[in-house]
N, CA, C and O atoms as a MOPAC input file, in Angstrom:
PM7 MOZYME 1SCF
protein

 N      0.82300 1    -1.19000 1     0.00000 1
 C      0.00000 1     0.00000 1     0.00000 1
 C      0.87500 1     1.26500 1     0.00000 1
 O      0.61700 1     2.20200 1    -0.75600 1
 N      1.88800 1     1.28200 1     0.83600 1
 C      2.76800 1     2.44500 1     0.90400 1
 C      3.47800 1     2.66500 1    -0.42700 1
 O      3.71200 1     3.80400 1    -0.83200 1
 N      3.82000 1     1.56500 1    -1.10800 1
 C      4.46600 1     1.67100 1    -2.41400 1
 C      3.53500 1     2.35700 1    -3.41800 1
 O      3.98400 1     3.19000 1    -4.20600 1
 N      2.25600 1     2.01700 1    -3.39600 1
 C      1.29700 1     2.64500 1    -4.30200 1
 C      1.15700 1     4.13700 1    -4.01600 1
 O      1.03500 1     4.93300 1    -4.94700 1
 N      1.17200 1     4.52400 1    -2.74300 1
 C      1.10000 1     5.94200 1    -2.40300 1
 C      2.32800 1     6.67700 1    -2.91000 1
 O      2.22800 1     7.81000 1    -3.38000 1
 N      3.48200 1     6.03800 1    -2.81700 1
 C      4.72200 1     6.64300 1    -3.29900 1
 C      4.66500 1     6.84100 1    -4.81200 1
 O      5.08900 1     7.88000 1    -5.32000 1
 N      4.15100 1     5.86600 1    -5.52100 1
 C      4.09100 1     5.93400 1    -6.97900 1
 C      3.11500 1     7.01000 1    -7.44200 1
 O      3.40200 1     7.72600 1    -8.40200 1
 N      1.96800 1     7.13700 1    -6.77900 1
 C      0.93800 1     8.06800 1    -7.22800 1
 C      0.98700 1     9.42900 1    -6.54100 1
 O      0.27200 1    10.34100 1    -6.95800 1
 N      1.80100 1     9.59800 1    -5.50500 1
 C      1.84500 1    10.85800 1    -4.77400 1
 C      2.24300 1    12.04000 1    -5.63300 1
 O      1.59300 1    13.08400 1    -5.58800 1
 N      3.29500 1    11.89200 1    -6.40900 1
 C      3.77000 1    12.98900 1    -7.26700 1
 C      2.77200 1    13.36900 1    -8.34600 1
 O      2.44400 1    14.54700 1    -8.48200 1
 N      2.27700 1    12.40300 1    -9.12200 1
 C      1.30100 1    12.74700 1   -10.16200 1
 C      0.02200 1    13.37500 1    -9.61900 1
 O     -0.48700 1    14.34200 1   -10.18800 1
 N     -0.49400 1    12.83400 1    -8.53100 1
 C     -1.72100 1    13.39300 1    -7.95800 1
 C     -1.44500 1    14.79900 1    -7.43500 1
 O     -2.26100 1    15.70200 1    -7.62400 1
 N     -0.30800 1    14.99000 1    -6.78200 1
 C      0.06300 1    16.32700 1    -6.31000 1
 C      0.19300 1    17.31000 1    -7.45400 1
 O     -0.24500 1    18.45500 1    -7.34600 1
 N      0.79700 1    16.86800 1    -8.55500 1
 C      0.92900 1    17.73500 1    -9.72800 1
 C     -0.41800 1    18.13500 1   -10.29900 1
 O     -0.61400 1    19.28700 1   -10.68600 1
 N     -1.34400 1    17.19400 1   -10.35400 1
 C     -2.68200 1    17.48300 1   -10.86500 1
 C     -3.40900 1    18.44900 1    -9.93300 1
 O     -4.10200 1    19.35500 1   -10.39700 1
 N     -3.25700 1    18.26200 1    -8.63500 1
 C     -3.90100 1    19.16100 1    -7.67000 1
 C     -3.35700 1    20.57600 1    -7.81800 1
 O     -4.12600 1    21.53600 1    -7.87200 1
 N     -2.03200 1    20.70900 1    -7.88400 1
 C     -1.42400 1    22.04000 1    -8.02000 1
 C     -1.84600 1    22.68700 1    -9.33400 1
 O     -2.18200 1    23.87100 1    -9.35800 1
 N     -1.83100 1    21.93400 1   -10.41600 1
 C     -2.22600 1    22.47300 1   -11.70800 1
 C     -3.69600 1    22.89100 1   -11.69600 1
 O     -4.04600 1    23.96200 1   -12.19300 1
 N     -4.54500 1    22.05100 1   -11.13100 1
 C     -5.97200 1    22.36900 1   -11.05600 1
 C     -6.23400 1    23.62600 1   -10.23900 1
 O     -7.03700 1    24.47300 1   -10.63200 1
 N     -5.55700 1    23.74400 1    -9.10400 1
 C     -5.72600 1    24.94700 1    -8.27800 1
 C     -5.21300 1    26.18300 1    -9.01600 1
 O     -5.81300 1    27.25400 1    -8.92600 1
 N     -4.12700 1    26.03900 1    -9.73200 1
 C     -3.62000 1    27.15300 1   -10.52800 1
 C     -4.61300 1    27.57700 1   -11.59600 1
 O     -4.82400 1    28.77000 1   -11.81400 1
 N     -5.22600 1    26.60000 1   -12.26600 1
 C     -6.23700 1    26.90900 1   -13.27600 1
 C     -7.41300 1    27.65500 1   -12.64700 1
 O     -7.92000 1    28.61800 1   -13.22100 1
 N     -7.84300 1    27.20900 1   -11.47200 1
 C     -8.97200 1    27.85500 1   -10.79900 1
 C     -8.61900 1    29.29000 1   -10.42200 1
 O     -9.39300 1    30.21200 1   -10.67700 1
 N     -7.44700 1    29.47500 1    -9.81200 1
 C     -7.05200 1    30.81800 1    -9.37800 1
 C     -6.85700 1    31.76900 1   -10.55800 1
 O     -7.32200 1    32.90800 1   -10.52500 1
 N     -6.17800 1    31.30600 1   -11.58600 1
 C     -5.94100 1    32.16000 1   -12.75200 1
 C     -7.24800 1    32.40300 1   -13.49700 1
 O     -7.50600 1    33.50900 1   -13.97200 1
 N     -8.06900 1    31.36000 1   -13.59500 1
 C     -9.33900 1    31.47800 1   -14.30800 1
 C    -10.28600 1    32.49700 1   -13.70500 1
 O    -11.15600 1    33.01700 1   -14.40400 1
 N    -10.13500 1    32.79200 1   -12.42900 1
 C    -10.97100 1    33.81500 1   -11.78900 1
 C    -10.59200 1    35.22200 1   -12.23000 1
 O    -11.40400 1    36.14200 1   -12.13200 1
 N     -9.36600 1    35.39600 1   -12.71400 1
 C     -8.87900 1    36.73400 1   -13.05400 1
 C     -8.74400 1    36.98200 1   -14.55400 1
 O     -8.87000 1    38.11600 1   -15.01500 1
 N     -8.48900 1    35.92500 1   -15.30700 1
 C     -8.31300 1    36.10100 1   -16.76000 1
 C     -8.44500 1    34.75000 1   -17.44100 1
 O     -8.50200 1    33.70400 1   -16.79500 1
 N     -8.49200 1    34.80600 1   -18.77200 1
 C     -8.51900 1    33.56700 1   -19.54700 1
 C     -7.16200 1    32.88900 1   -19.47800 1
 O     -6.13100 1    33.55200 1   -19.36800 1
 N     -7.16900 1    31.56300 1   -19.54300 1
 C     -5.91300 1    30.81800 1   -19.54800 1
 C     -5.19200 1    31.03600 1   -20.87200 1
 O     -5.82200 1    31.14000 1   -21.92400 1
 N     -3.87700 1    31.10300 1   -20.80900 1
 C     -3.04800 1    31.25300 1   -21.99800 1
 C     -2.74100 1    29.88000 1   -22.59000 1
 O     -2.89000 1    28.85500 1   -21.92500 1
 N     -2.31300 1    29.88000 1   -23.83900 1
 C     -1.97400 1    28.63400 1   -24.52000 1
 C     -0.92100 1    27.84100 1   -23.75300 1
 O     -1.04700 1    26.62600 1   -23.60200 1
 N      0.11000 1    28.51500 1   -23.27300 1
 C      1.17600 1    27.83600 1   -22.52900 1
 C      0.63500 1    27.13400 1   -21.28800 1
 O      1.07100 1    26.03300 1   -20.95300 1
 N     -0.30400 1    27.76500 1   -20.61500 1
 C     -0.87400 1    27.18400 1   -19.40100 1
 C     -1.71600 1    25.94900 1   -19.71700 1
 O     -1.67200 1    24.95600 1   -18.99000 1
 N     -2.46300 1    26.01600 1   -20.77800 1
 C     -3.27500 1    24.86500 1   -21.18600 1
 C     -2.36700 1    23.72000 1   -21.63200 1
 O     -2.58800 1    22.56500 1   -21.26600 1
 N     -1.34900 1    24.04600 1   -22.41900 1
 C     -0.42100 1    23.01100 1   -22.87800 1
 C      0.33900 1    22.36200 1   -21.72500 1
 O      0.67300 1    21.17900 1   -21.79000 1
 N      0.61100 1    23.12200 1   -20.67900 1
 C      1.28000 1    22.55500 1   -19.50500 1
 C      0.40300 1    21.47900 1   -18.86100 1
 O      0.90600 1    20.43300 1   -18.45000 1
 N     -0.88500 1    21.72700 1   -18.77300 1
 C     -1.80300 1    20.73300 1   -18.21400 1
 C     -1.89100 1    19.49000 1   -19.06800 1
 O     -1.87100 1    18.37200 1   -18.55400 1
 N     -1.98700 1    19.68100 1   -20.36500 1
 C     -2.03700 1    18.53700 1   -21.28500 1
 C     -0.74500 1    17.73200 1   -21.19000 1
 O     -0.77500 1    16.50200 1   -21.14200 1
 N      0.38900 1    18.42800 1   -21.16300 1
 C      1.68000 1    17.74200 1   -21.07000 1
 C      1.80000 1    16.95900 1   -19.77100 1
 O      2.31900 1    15.84300 1   -19.76600 1
 N      1.32300 1    17.53400 1   -18.66900 1
 C      1.37100 1    16.82000 1   -17.39100 1
 C      0.56100 1    15.53500 1   -17.45300 1
 O      1.02800 1    14.48300 1   -17.01700 1
 N     -0.65100 1    15.61500 1   -17.99200 1
 C     -1.48800 1    14.41600 1   -18.07500 1
 C     -0.87000 1    13.36000 1   -19.00000 1
 O     -0.88800 1    12.17000 1   -18.68800 1
 N     -0.33100 1    13.79500 1   -20.12200 1
 C      0.33600 1    12.84900 1   -21.03900 1
 C      1.52800 1    12.20700 1   -20.34000 1
 O      1.71900 1    10.99400 1   -20.42200 1
 N      2.32500 1    13.01500 1   -19.65800 1
 C      3.50700 1    12.49100 1   -18.96700 1
 C      3.10900 1    11.44400 1   -17.92800 1
 O      3.74700 1    10.39500 1   -17.83200 1
 N      2.06200 1    11.71700 1   -17.15300 1
 C      1.62700 1    10.77800 1   -16.11800 1
 C      1.18600 1     9.46400 1   -16.73300 1
 O      1.58000 1     8.39700 1   -16.26300 1
 N      0.37700 1     9.52700 1   -17.77400 1
 C     -0.12100 1     8.30100 1   -18.41600 1
 C      1.03700 1     7.50700 1   -19.01200 1
 O      1.13800 1     6.29900 1   -18.79500 1
 N      1.90800 1     8.17300 1   -19.75700 1
 C      3.04000 1     7.47200 1   -20.38300 1
 C      3.96500 1     6.88400 1   -19.31900 1
 O      4.45800 1     5.76600 1   -19.47400 1
 N      4.20200 1     7.62600 1   -18.24400 1
 C      5.09300 1     7.12600 1   -17.20400 1
 C      4.50200 1     5.91400 1   -16.48700 1
 O      5.23500 1     4.99000 1   -16.13600 1
 N      3.19400 1     5.90500 1   -16.26700 1
 C      2.55100 1     4.74100 1   -15.63100 1
 C      2.65300 1     3.51700 1   -16.54800 1
 O      2.99300 1     2.42400 1   -16.09500 1
 N      2.35900 1     3.70500 1   -17.82900 1
 C      2.45400 1     2.59100 1   -18.78800 1
 C      3.90000 1     2.13800 1   -18.91000 1
 O      4.18000 1     0.93900 1   -18.91900 1
 N      4.80800 1     3.08100 1   -19.00400 1
 C      6.23800 1     2.80400 1   -19.09500 1
 C      6.69400 1     1.96800 1   -17.90000 1
 O      7.41500 1     0.98300 1   -18.05800 1
 N      6.26900 1     2.37000 1   -16.71600 1
 C      6.64500 1     1.66100 1   -15.49600 1
 C      6.05900 1     0.25100 1   -15.46000 1
 O      6.71100 1    -0.68400 1   -14.99500 1
 N      4.83400 1     0.10000 1   -15.94700 1
 C      4.23500 1    -1.23900 1   -15.93400 1
 C      4.88400 1    -2.16600 1   -16.97000 1
 O      4.93900 1    -3.37900 1   -16.77200 1
 N      5.36900 1    -1.59400 1   -18.06600 1
 C      6.01200 1    -2.42200 1   -19.10100 1
 C      7.46200 1    -2.76000 1   -18.76900 1
 O      7.89400 1    -3.89900 1   -18.94700 1
 N      8.21300 1    -1.77100 1   -18.28600 1
 C      9.65100 1    -1.96300 1   -18.12800 1
 C     10.13900 1    -1.89800 1   -16.68300 1
 O     11.32500 1    -2.09500 1   -16.41700 1
 N      9.22800 1    -1.62200 1   -15.75300 1
 C      9.61000 1    -1.54200 1   -14.34000 1
 C      9.56800 1    -2.91700 1   -13.69800 1
 O      9.83000 1    -3.92800 1   -14.35000 1
 N      9.24100 1    -2.94500 1   -12.43200 1
 C      9.14300 1    -4.20900 1   -11.72200 1
 C     10.37600 1    -4.47500 1   -10.88700 1
 O     11.11400 1    -3.56100 1   -10.51700 1
 N     10.58100 1    -5.74900 1   -10.59800 1
 C     11.69700 1    -6.14500 1    -9.73200 1
 C     13.05400 1    -5.83300 1   -10.36300 1
 O     13.97800 1    -5.39600 1    -9.67700 1
 N     13.16600 1    -6.05800 1   -11.66000 1
 C     14.40400 1    -5.76300 1   -12.39400 1
 C     14.09500 1    -4.75700 1   -13.50800 1
 O     13.95500 1    -5.14200 1   -14.66900 1
 N     13.99000 1    -3.47900 1   -13.15900 1
 C     13.60800 1    -2.49500 1   -14.17600 1
 C     14.67400 1    -2.33300 1   -15.25500 1
 O     15.87400 1    -2.37200 1   -14.98200 1
 N     14.20800 1    -2.15200 1   -16.47400 1
 C     15.10300 1    -1.88300 1   -17.59800 1
 C     15.24000 1    -0.36400 1   -17.71000 1
 O     14.45900 1     0.28900 1   -18.40300 1
 N     16.22500 1     0.18000 1   -17.03200 1
 C     16.37500 1     1.63100 1   -16.93400 1
 C     16.64800 1     2.29300 1   -18.27700 1
 O     16.24200 1     3.43200 1   -18.50700 1
 N     17.32800 1     1.58500 1   -19.15600 1
 C     17.60800 1     2.16100 1   -20.48500 1
 C     16.30100 1     2.37500 1   -21.23900 1
 O     16.09100 1     3.43700 1   -21.82500 1
 N     15.42400 1     1.38000 1   -21.22900 1
 C     14.13800 1     1.51900 1   -21.91700 1
 C     13.26100 1     2.56600 1   -21.24300 1
 O     12.61700 1     3.36800 1   -21.91900 1
 N     13.23200 1     2.56100 1   -19.91600 1
 C     12.41000 1     3.53300 1   -19.18700 1
 C     12.83400 1     4.95600 1   -19.54000 1
 O     11.99000 1     5.79400 1   -19.85800 1
 N     14.13200 1     5.23300 1   -19.48700 1
 C     14.60600 1     6.58300 1   -19.77400 1
 C     14.56200 1     6.91500 1   -21.25500 1
 O     14.44800 1     8.08400 1   -21.62200 1
 N     14.64900 1     5.90000 1   -22.11500 1
 C     14.50000 1     6.14100 1   -23.55800 1
 C     13.08300 1     6.60100 1   -23.87500 1
 O     12.88700 1     7.53600 1   -24.65200 1
 N     12.10000 1     5.94300 1   -23.27300 1
 C     10.70600 1     6.34400 1   -23.47800 1
 C     10.48700 1     7.75200 1   -22.93400 1
 O      9.86000 1     8.57900 1   -23.59500 1
 N     10.98900 1     8.02900 1   -21.75700 1
 C     10.84200 1     9.37000 1   -21.17700 1
 C     11.47800 1    10.43000 1   -22.07900 1
 O     10.89400 1    11.48900 1   -22.30700 1
 N     12.66600 1    10.14200 1   -22.58600 1
 C     13.34000 1    11.08800 1   -23.48000 1
 C     12.55800 1    11.31100 1   -24.76400 1
 O     12.44100 1    12.44000 1   -25.24000 1
 N     12.01900 1    10.22400 1   -25.32500 1
 C     11.24000 1    10.33700 1   -26.55800 1
 C      9.96600 1    11.15100 1   -26.32900 1
 O      9.59200 1    11.97400 1   -27.16500 1
 N      9.31000 1    10.92200 1   -25.20700 1
 C      8.09000 1    11.68100 1   -24.89400 1
 C      8.43000 1    13.15100 1   -24.69100 1
 O      7.71400 1    14.03000 1   -25.17200 1
 N      9.50800 1    13.41600 1   -23.98700 1
 C      9.92600 1    14.80200 1   -23.77200 1
 C     10.21200 1    15.48700 1   -25.10800 1
 O      9.77000 1    16.61200 1   -25.33700 1
 N     10.94900 1    14.81000 1   -25.98800 1
 C     11.28000 1    15.38700 1   -27.29500 1
 C     10.01700 1    15.62100 1   -28.12000 1
 O      9.87300 1    16.66300 1   -28.75900 1
 N      9.10800 1    14.65700 1   -28.10500 1
 C      7.86200 1    14.80100 1   -28.86300 1
 C      7.03800 1    15.97800 1   -28.33400 1
 O      6.47600 1    16.75000 1   -29.11200 1
 N      6.97100 1    16.10800 1   -27.01200 1
 C      6.20700 1    17.22100 1   -26.43700 1
 C      6.85700 1    18.56300 1   -26.76900 1
 O      6.15000 1    19.54700 1   -26.98300 1
 N      8.17800 1    18.62100 1   -26.81500 1
 C      8.86900 1    19.86100 1   -27.17200 1
 C      8.56100 1    20.24900 1   -28.62000 1
 O      8.34100 1    21.42400 1   -28.91500 1
 N      8.54400 1    19.27300 1   -29.51400 1
 C      8.23100 1    19.53900 1   -30.92400 1
 C      6.78300 1    20.00500 1   -31.07200 1
 O      6.50900 1    20.97800 1   -31.77400 1
 N      5.86300 1    19.31200 1   -30.41300 1
 C      4.45000 1    19.69600 1   -30.48500 1
 C      4.24700 1    21.09100 1   -29.90600 1
 O      3.46600 1    21.87900 1   -30.43900 1
 N      4.94200 1    21.39500 1   -28.82300 1
 C      4.84400 1    22.73100 1   -28.22800 1
 C      5.32800 1    23.79800 1   -29.20600 1
 O      4.68300 1    24.83400 1   -29.36400 1
 N      6.45500 1    23.54900 1   -29.85900 1
 C      6.99000 1    24.51800 1   -30.82200 1
 C      6.01600 1    24.72300 1   -31.98400 1
 O      5.80900 1    25.84900 1   -32.43500 1
 N      5.42800 1    23.64300 1   -32.45800 1
 C      4.45000 1    23.75600 1   -33.54700 1
 C      3.21500 1    24.52700 1   -33.08800 1
 O      2.72200 1    25.39900 1   -33.80300 1
 N      2.72100 1    24.20900 1   -31.90500 1
 C      1.54100 1    24.90100 1   -31.38200 1
 C      1.81500 1    26.39100 1   -31.20200 1
 O      0.97100 1    27.22400 1   -31.53300 1
 N      2.98400 1    26.72600 1   -30.68300 1
 C      3.33200 1    28.13800 1   -30.49500 1
 C      3.44000 1    28.86700 1   -31.82900 1
 O      2.99200 1    30.00700 1   -31.94900 1
 N      4.03400 1    28.21300 1   -32.83900 1
 C      4.16000 1    28.88100 1   -34.13500 1
 C      2.78700 1    29.06400 1   -34.77700 1
 O      2.53800 1    30.09600 1   -35.40100 1
 N      1.90200 1    28.09900 1   -34.64100 1
 C      0.55300 1    28.22200 1   -35.17900 1
 C     -0.21000 1    29.32100 1   -34.44900 1
 O     -0.93600 1    30.09000 1   -35.07900 1
 N     -0.05700 1    29.40500 1   -33.14200 1
 C     -0.76700 1    30.40200 1   -32.35400 1
 C     -0.29900 1    31.80600 1   -32.71900 1
 O     -1.11000 1    32.72700 1   -32.81600 1
 N      1.00900 1    31.97300 1   -32.92200 1
 C      1.52200 1    33.29200 1   -33.29300 1
 C      1.03300 1    33.71300 1   -34.66500 1
 O      0.76200 1    34.89200 1   -34.89200 1
 N      0.91600 1    32.76100 1   -35.58600 1
 C      0.40800 1    33.07000 1   -36.92400 1
 C     -1.03700 1    33.51400 1   -36.82700 1
 O     -1.43000 1    34.48500 1   -37.47300 1
 N     -1.84800 1    32.80800 1   -36.01700 1
 C     -3.25200 1    33.18700 1   -35.85700 1
 C     -3.36500 1    34.57200 1   -35.23000 1
 O     -4.22400 1    35.35600 1   -35.63200 1
 N     -2.51700 1    34.89000 1   -34.25400 1
 C     -2.57400 1    36.19200 1   -33.59000 1
 C     -2.21400 1    37.31600 1   -34.55800 1
 O     -2.78500 1    38.40400 1   -34.48400 1
 N     -1.26400 1    37.05800 1   -35.47300 1
 C     -0.84500 1    38.09700 1   -36.40600 1
 C     -1.94500 1    38.37900 1   -37.44200 1
 O     -2.06700 1    39.50900 1   -37.91500 1
 N     -2.73800 1    37.37200 1   -37.79500 1
 C     -3.80200 1    37.55000 1   -38.76900 1
 C     -4.94300 1    38.38500 1   -38.20900 1
 O     -5.64200 1    39.07000 1   -38.95500 1
 N     -5.13000 1    38.32800 1   -36.90600 1
 C     -6.26200 1    39.02400 1   -36.26800 1
 C     -6.03200 1    40.49500 1   -36.20700 1
 O     -6.87900 1    41.23200 1   -35.70400 1

């Protein structure tokens, strides 16, 4: 049981902090693209990390595969972020 709390403590805490931030910011202004993308990235990271851990973790974790998946997800999210930012700037300039 304690092991499960350790595994889920960080992701749940991250979701709580992000959710509270959305609530607080949302009371004063609309959320920005970067803020929305941060939430999406957090949720994607949590899901991929849980699947990654179930596939390659366990008693004898394959650290190379675990970190390779993490690196690939990070790189993919960086590329998607750059594309989203460039698209958003183009839309803003047209307006």
